[in-house]
C-alpha positions in Angstrom: 14.8 -2.4 50.0 14.9 -3.0 53.8 11.8 -2.7 56.0 10.9 -4.1 59.4 7.7 -4.9 61.2 7.5 -4.9 65.0 4.2 -6.1 66.7 3.3 -4.7 70.3 0.0 -5.5 72.0 -2.6 -4.5 69.6 -0.4 -2.7 67.1 2.0 -3.4 64.2 4.7 -0.8 63.6 6.2 -1.0 60.1 9.4 1.0 59.5 10.5 2.1 56.2 14.1 2.3 54.8 16.6 4.4 56.7 14.2 4.8 59.7 15.7 5.3 63.2 13.3 4.2 65.9 14.0 4.1 69.6 11.7 2.8 72.4 11.2 4.8 75.5 8.5 2.7 77.1 6.6 -0.4 75.9 4.5 -3.1 77.3 1.1 -4.6 76.5 -0.8 -1.2 77.4 1.7 1.6 76.5 4.0 2.3 73.6 6.1 5.4 73.4 8.4 5.5 70.5 10.9 8.0 69.1 11.2 8.3 65.3 14.2 10.5 64.7 14.3 9.9 60.9 12.4 8.1 58.3 8.8 6.7 58.1 6.8 4.4 60.1 3.4 2.9 59.3 1.2 2.0 62.2 -1.6 -0.4 62.3 -3.4 -0.1 65.6 -5.9 -3.1 65.7 -7.5 -2.1 69.0 -7.3 0.7 71.5 -8.7 -0.4 74.9 -9.5 2.3 77.4 -6.3 3.1 79.3 -4.0 2.0 76.6 -1.6 4.7 75.3 0.4 4.7 72.0 2.6 7.8 71.4 5.3 8.6 68.7 7.8 11.3 69.4 9.0 13.1 66.3 11.6 15.8 66.1 8.8 18.6 66.0 6.3 17.1 68.4 4.4 14.2 69.9 1.7 12.2 68.1 -0.9 10.4 70.1 -3.0 7.7 68.6 -6.6 8.3 69.8 -8.4 5.4 68.0 -7.9 2.1 66.3 -6.8 2.8 62.7 -4.0 3.1 60.1 -1.4 5.8 60.3 1.9 7.0 58.8 4.4 9.3 60.5 7.2 10.9 58.5 9.7 12.2 61.0 10.9 15.0 58.6 14.3 16.7 58.5 15.6 20.3 58.8 14.3 21.0 55.2 11.4 18.5 55.0 8.2 18.8 57.3 7.1 16.3 59.9 3.9 14.7 58.4 1.3 12.8 60.3 -1.1 11.0 58.0 -4.3 9.3 59.3 -6.0 6.9 56.8 -8.3 5.5 59.3 -8.7 6.6 63.0 -7.9 9.7 64.8 -4.6 11.2 66.1 -3.5 14.3 68.1 -0.3 16.3 67.4 1.3 18.4 70.1 4.4 20.6 69.4 5.6 23.9 70.5 2.3 26.0 70.9 0.4 23.8 68.6 -2.3 21.1 69.7 -4.1 19.7 66.7 -6.5 16.8 66.1 -6.0 14.9 62.9 -9.0 13.0 61.5 -9.3 10.1 59.1 -8.4 11.1 55.6 -6.2 13.9 56.7 -2.5 14.6 56.8 -0.9 17.2 59.1 2.3 18.9 57.9 4.5 20.6 60.6 7.6 22.5 59.4 10.1 25.1 60.7 10.8 25.6 64.3 9.3 27.8 66.8 6.7 28.8 65.9 5.7 25.7 63.8 3.9 26.2 60.5 1.0 23.7 60.3 -1.0 22.7 57.2 -3.6 20.0 56.7 -4.2 18.3 53.4 -5.7 15.0 52.2 -4.1 11.8 53.1 -2.0 10.1 50.3 -0.6 6.8 50.3 3.3 6.2 49.9 5.1 3.0 49.0 5.4 2.2 52.7 1.7 2.1 53.1 1.1 0.0 50.0 3.7 -2.6 51.6 1.9 -2.5 54.8 -1.4 -3.0 53.4 -0.1 -6.1 51.5 1.4 -7.4 54.7 -2.1 -7.0 56.4 -3.8 -8.8 53.6 -1.1 -11.7 53.7 -1.8 -12.0 57.5 -5.6 -11.8 57.1 -6.1 -8.6 58.8 -9.0 -6.6 57.8 -9.2 -2.7 57.9 -10.0 -1.4 61.4 -13.5 -0.3 62.2 -14.7 2.7 64.3 -16.9 0.5 66.3 -13.9 -1.8 67.2 -15.5 -4.9 65.6 
């Protein structure tokens, strides 16, 4: 099983098997990544004012709006793009859709124009369990809404 972790500024990006990620823009305050296939777990430790973290998927752009823990599944022609927010808050924009995703929710976007959107409860996948174990090994505690 092959997985990878990349740390940038106040974030850890953990890619699952067979994940294709490309970097459009990255520095200490901005990260704009493309995930063309596969899954990525993101742990955003802090989100200072003015910092911007975005992930472009085949069906839209995910903007991380708060420190937290997220998983983004790129999806395929037959599988939906899924944005899961375990802790934090994210926005999804694709086609005519602009949707906020709150902690404990998973947004599923399928099809093409118009996208079909569904929101369900967040559920962990093996990648999330692995990422949580890595956080524990590194001594990271879950993000808190008050940034402490």
